[in-house]
C-alpha positions as CSV (number, residue, x, y, z in Angstrom):
1,M,76.4,24.0,66.8
2,V,74.4,25.3,63.8
3,L,71.0,26.5,64.2
4,A,68.4,28.0,61.7
5,G,65.5,30.6,62.1
6,S,63.9,33.3,60.1
7,F,63.8,36.7,61.5
8,A,63.7,40.2,60.8
9,S,66.9,41.2,62.8
10,Q,69.9,40.0,64.1
11,P,68.9,41.8,67.4
12,M,65.6,39.6,67.3
13,A,67.5,36.1,66.4
14,F,69.7,36.9,69.6
15,T,66.8,37.4,71.5
16,C,65.5,34.1,70.8
17,L,68.3,32.3,71.2
18,C,69.1,34.2,74.7
19,D,65.3,33.3,75.6
20,E,65.2,29.5,74.6
21,A,68.4,29.1,76.9
22,E,67.4,31.5,79.8
23,R,64.2,28.8,79.8
24,R,66.9,26.0,80.4
25,G,69.1,28.3,82.9
26,I,71.6,28.6,80.6
27,P,73.8,31.7,80.3
28,V,74.4,33.1,77.2
29,D,77.6,34.7,76.3
30,L,77.2,36.4,73.4
31,R,81.0,36.7,71.8
32,D,80.4,32.7,71.9
33,V,77.7,33.7,69.3
34,D,77.7,34.7,65.5
35,V,74.3,35.4,63.9
36,I,74.6,35.7,59.6
37,Q,71.9,37.2,57.7
38,A,74.2,38.1,54.9
39,A,76.9,37.1,53.2
40,A,76.2,33.5,54.1
41,D,78.4,31.6,52.2
42,V,81.7,34.1,52.7
43,R,80.8,34.0,56.5
44,L,80.2,30.6,56.9
45,A,83.7,29.8,55.0
46,H,85.6,31.6,57.9
47,Y,84.4,28.7,60.1
48,F,83.9,25.8,57.8
49,R,85.4,23.7,54.6
50,P,83.4,24.0,51.4
51,A,81.7,21.1,51.9
52,I,80.4,21.7,55.2
53,V,79.2,25.3,54.3
54,A,77.1,23.5,51.2
55,R,75.7,21.4,53.8
56,I,74.8,24.0,56.1
57,Q,73.3,26.1,53.6
58,E,71.2,23.3,51.8
59,L,69.9,21.9,55.5
60,Q,69.1,26.3,56.1
61,G,66.3,26.2,53.5
62,E,63.9,28.9,53.1
63,D,65.1,30.1,56.9
64,D,67.2,33.2,56.3
65,T,69.1,33.4,59.5
66,V,72.3,31.1,60.4
67,I,73.4,31.4,64.1
68,L,76.7,29.5,64.7
69,V,77.1,28.8,68.5
70,R,80.6,28.3,69.4
71,P,81.9,25.2,72.0
72,C,80.3,26.6,75.2
73,L,77.8,25.7,77.4
74,L,74.9,25.8,75.4
75,A,76.6,24.1,72.9
76,T,76.4,20.8,74.6
77,E,72.9,21.2,75.9
78,P,70.9,18.0,74.3
79,Q,67.5,18.5,73.0
80,F,68.3,22.3,72.4
81,P,66.2,24.2,71.0
82,S,63.1,23.0,72.2
83,S,60.5,21.6,69.4
84,T,58.5,24.6,70.1
85,S,61.3,26.7,69.3
86,P,61.8,29.4,66.3
87,L,65.1,27.9,66.0
88,R,66.3,25.1,64.4
89,L,68.9,22.7,64.7
90,L,70.7,21.9,61.7
91,G,73.7,20.4,63.8
92,R,77.2,20.0,65.0
93,F,80.2,20.5,62.5
94,A,84.0,19.8,62.8
95,G,85.0,23.8,62.1
96,E,87.8,26.4,63.0
97,I,88.1,29.2,64.9
98,V,90.5,32.1,64.4
99,E,90.7,34.7,66.7
100,A,93.1,37.2,67.5
101,D,95.0,37.5,70.5
102,E,94.0,40.1,73.4
103,G,96.2,42.8,73.3
104,Q,97.4,42.9,69.9
105,D,97.5,45.5,68.4
106,W,96.8,45.2,64.5
107,V,96.8,49.0,63.7
């Protein structure tokens, strides 16, 4: 799930997302969330192919923050976020999540 909004900082965006989820009784694991404010094209490219990145940035409009919610309970919630939220749903897009294996020593 990809959301957008305008926030002064990443912590404010996280707080907004968590408050919206809490109102619905949905726990949020912040490991499932990526708040992107800077270098959005590069960071989005870690998840999506170029055409989807372009579409997300087009839908983002004037908002300065993109929030990616990885597959989890929150991402399946219909009608999230609410119509009164400062967050806007941009859509749900097919992408790829690449993570390091737990316990892997990369040094």
